[in-house]
N, C-alpha and C positions, 0 to 999 in steps of 0.2 A: 207759707203753712211752718216750716223747720223755725224758720225765726219769731214767729209767734209763739210756737210751743216755748221756746229756748226763753224767750222772754218772760211767759209764765214761769218759768222751773226757777229764774235767775231772780226774779219778783219773791217766790214764795221761799226760798234762801235768804233771802236778803229782810223779809218779814221774821223770818226764823232767829237769823242771828241778832237783829234787832229786839225781838224777844225775849234770848237767851241771854242778851248783855243787857237788858234793862234793869233797874231798879226793882227789887222784889212787889213794892206798892203800886209799881206803873203794870208789872204783868199780872199781878191782882186786880187792879182795877180793869184794866182792859180784857179779863177772863169775865168778871161781872158784868160788865156792857154788853159782852157775847153772850152771857148768859140771859143779859135783860131782853136784847134783841132776837134773840133765835126764837122765843115764841111769837113774837111778832111777824118775822120775814115767812 
């Protein structure tokens, strides 16, 4: 249970750092894709 929570947290941190360090156009593209996917989910 704890390992699962830790894995999820580290995964979020990984994505946070990936997006933060990504090129601006990559981040914008990800945001656009998320915005497009949001109403469909």
